[in-house]
KEPADREN-950404 format. One record per residue (C-alpha): residue number from 1; z, x, y negated. Coordinates in steps of 0.1 Angstrom, whole numbers. Example, Ala and Ser with C-alpha at 12.3 -4.5 7.8 and 13.67 -1.06 7.14 Angstrom:
BEGIN
<node 1; <78; 123; 45>>
<node 2; <71; 137; 11>>
END
This chain:
BEGIN
<node 1; <655; 302; 236>>
<node 2; <628; 327; 227>>
<node 3; <602; 300; 225>>
<node 4; <624; 279; 202>>
<node 5; <629; 310; 179>>
<node 6; <591; 315; 177>>
<node 7; <585; 278; 169>>
<node 8; <611; 279; 141>>
<node 9; <595; 311; 127>>
<node 10; <560; 295; 127>>
<node 11; <574; 263; 111>>
<node 12; <591; 283; 84>>
<node 13; <559; 303; 77>>
<node 14; <540; 270; 76>>
<node 15; <564; 256; 50>>
<node 16; <562; 287; 29>>
<node 17; <523; 285; 29>>
<node 18; <525; 249; 17>>
<node 19; <549; 258; -11>>
<node 20; <527; 287; -22>>
<node 21; <496; 265; -21>>
<node 22; <513; 239; -43>>
<node 23; <524; 265; -68>>
<node 24; <489; 280; -69>>
<node 25; <474; 246; -74>>
<node 26; <499; 239; -102>>
<node 27; <491; 271; -120>>
<node 28; <454; 266; -116>>
<node 29; <456; 229; -128>>
<node 30; <478; 237; -158>>
<node 31; <457; 267; -168>>
<node 32; <425; 247; -165>>
<node 33; <437; 219; -188>>
<node 34; <449; 244; -214>>
<node 35; <414; 258; -214>>
<node 36; <397; 224; -214>>
<node 37; <419; 211; -242>>
<node 38; <410; 243; -262>>
<node 39; <373; 237; -255>>
<node 40; <377; 201; -266>>
<node 41; <389; 214; -300>>
<node 42; <356; 231; -305>>
<node 43; <336; 199; -300>>
<node 44; <344; 189; -336>>
<node 45; <330; 165; -361>>
<node 46; <344; 169; -397>>
<node 47; <349; 137; -416>>
<node 48; <348; 142; -454>>
<node 49; <374; 116; -463>>
<node 50; <402; 128; -439>>
<node 51; <418; 161; -429>>
<node 52; <418; 149; -393>>
<node 53; <385; 158; -374>>
<node 54; <370; 140; -344>>
<node 55; <373; 162; -313>>
<node 56; <370; 158; -276>>
<node 57; <406; 168; -270>>
<node 58; <421; 134; -262>>
<node 59; <396; 131; -233>>
<node 60; <412; 161; -216>>
<node 61; <448; 152; -227>>
<node 62; <445; 118; -209>>
<node 63; <429; 134; -178>>
<node 64; <457; 161; -177>>
<node 65; <484; 134; -174>>
<node 66; <464; 114; -149>>
<node 67; <452; 143; -126>>
<node 68; <482; 166; -128>>
<node 69; <510; 140; -131>>
<node 70; <535; 138; -159>>
<node 71; <553; 172; -154>>
<node 72; <523; 194; -150>>
<node 73; <502; 174; -173>>
<node 74; <527; 176; -202>>
<node 75; <532; 213; -193>>
<node 76; <495; 220; -197>>
<node 77; <495; 204; -232>>
<node 78; <528; 222; -242>>
<node 79; <511; 254; -231>>
<node 80; <481; 247; -252>>
<node 81; <503; 239; -283>>
<node 82; <525; 270; -278>>
<node 83; <495; 294; -274>>
<node 84; <479; 279; -305>>
<node 85; <512; 282; -324>>
<node 86; <515; 318; -314>>
<node 87; <482; 325; -331>>
<node 88; <454; 321; -306>>
<node 89; <425; 304; -324>>
<node 90; <423; 275; -301>>
<node 91; <432; 246; -324>>
<node 92; <404; 226; -341>>
<node 93; <383; 248; -364>>
<node 94; <391; 279; -343>>
<node 95; <424; 282; -360>>
<node 96; <459; 291; -348>>
<node 97; <494; 298; -360>>
<node 98; <526; 279; -364>>
<node 99; <515; 266; -398>>
<node 100; <490; 243; -380>>
<node 101; <520; 224; -365>>
<node 102; <533; 218; -401>>
<node 103; <498; 208; -413>>
<node 104; <481; 173; -413>>
<node 105; <472; 174; -375>>
<node 106; <506; 187; -363>>
<node 107; <517; 152; -352>>
<node 108; <486; 148; -330>>
<node 109; <493; 181; -313>>
<node 110; <529; 171; -304>>
<node 111; <515; 137; -294>>
<node 112; <493; 155; -268>>
<node 113; <524; 166; -249>>
<node 114; <541; 132; -250>>
<node 115; <509; 113; -241>>
<node 116; <502; 134; -210>>
<node 117; <538; 128; -198>>
<node 118; <535; 90; -204>>
<node 119; <500; 87; -188>>
<node 120; <511; 106; -157>>
<node 121; <543; 86; -154>>
<node 122; <526; 53; -155>>
<node 123; <497; 61; -132>>
<node 124; <517; 80; -106>>
<node 125; <541; 50; -100>>
<node 126; <515; 36; -76>>
<node 127; <498; 55; -47>>
<node 128; <465; 39; -58>>
<node 129; <460; 27; -93>>
<node 130; <435; 0; -103>>
<node 131; <410; 8; -130>>
<node 132; <428; -17; -153>>
<node 133; <462; 1; -148>>
<node 134; <445; 35; -155>>
<node 135; <430; 21; -187>>
<node 136; <464; 7; -198>>
<node 137; <481; 40; -191>>
<node 138; <456; 59; -211>>
<node 139; <457; 34; -239>>
<node 140; <495; 39; -241>>
<node 141; <488; 77; -243>>
<node 142; <463; 72; -271>>
<node 143; <487; 50; -290>>
<node 144; <514; 77; -288>>
<node 145; <490; 103; -301>>
<node 146; <480; 82; -330>>
<node 147; <515; 70; -338>>
<node 148; <529; 105; -340>>
<node 149; <498; 118; -357>>
<node 150; <498; 91; -384>>
<node 151; <535; 93; -390>>
<node 152; <533; 131; -395>>
<node 153; <501; 128; -416>>
<node 154; <518; 104; -440>>
<node 155; <547; 128; -445>>
<node 156; <525; 159; -450>>
<node 157; <500; 144; -474>>
<node 158; <525; 121; -491>>
<node 159; <509; 88; -485>>
<node 160; <521; 54; -472>>
<node 161; <518; 46; -435>>
<node 162; <489; 22; -442>>
<node 163; <469; 49; -459>>
<node 164; <477; 73; -431>>
<node 165; <463; 47; -406>>
<node 166; <432; 45; -427>>
<node 167; <428; 82; -427>>
<node 168; <441; 92; -393>>
<node 169; <437; 63; -369>>
<node 170; <411; 36; -377>>
<node 171; <381; 59; -380>>
<node 172; <388; 73; -345>>
<node 173; <391; 40; -326>>
<node 174; <354; 37; -315>>
<node 175; <352; 73; -303>>
<node 176; <386; 72; -286>>
<node 177; <375; 40; -268>>
<node 178; <345; 58; -254>>
<node 179; <366; 88; -244>>
<node 180; <393; 67; -228>>
<node 181; <368; 46; -207>>
<node 182; <350; 78; -196>>
<node 183; <383; 95; -186>>
<node 184; <395; 63; -168>>
<node 185; <363; 60; -149>>
<node 186; <363; 96; -139>>
<node 187; <399; 96; -127>>
<node 188; <395; 62; -109>>
<node 189; <368; 78; -87>>
<node 190; <388; 109; -78>>
<node 191; <424; 97; -79>>
<node 192; <429; 99; -41>>
<node 193; <420; 135; -39>>
<node 194; <440; 143; -71>>
<node 195; <472; 128; -56>>
<node 196; <467; 149; -25>>
<node 197; <466; 181; -45>>
<node 198; <491; 171; -71>>
<node 199; <515; 147; -53>>
END
């Protein structure tokens, strides 16, 4: 009986260690993608004809969903948006504050959260995703970001949806394609390890 009690205690401790490790990995992963998305905001190219800049953020948004899964991935993006809304200067242009969500790029910021959820949900349905499936998942994420971004942009600057697409979607397609393929290639090579750490 004493041996059985010892085995049960060791097993319980082992389970607790696994849970703690997963929690720690989750905190590290979410925090890392909050920081990376913020860093991506500082890689910025201003276009004179539109209030929406080119940034590196979508690269990290797509990877957040793919690597962390839908829950942690969307949590990382929600964390980024909330911290920026609270005033940390982590939005594009080193700006922060709740007013940024009401501005021309507010729809894109909300889109980050939804896109990470969708990308993670699509990719994590399979234990091993093909490159094509990863690209499709990330394309869906990009479409969500641009759909919400353009819709909100049209409301804020009082233009029709076609004009909003011209200002907030079409100029970004070439760059987004490169970022998407780079993110998909990176994740395709490390997905096995990612799914071990973030099951």
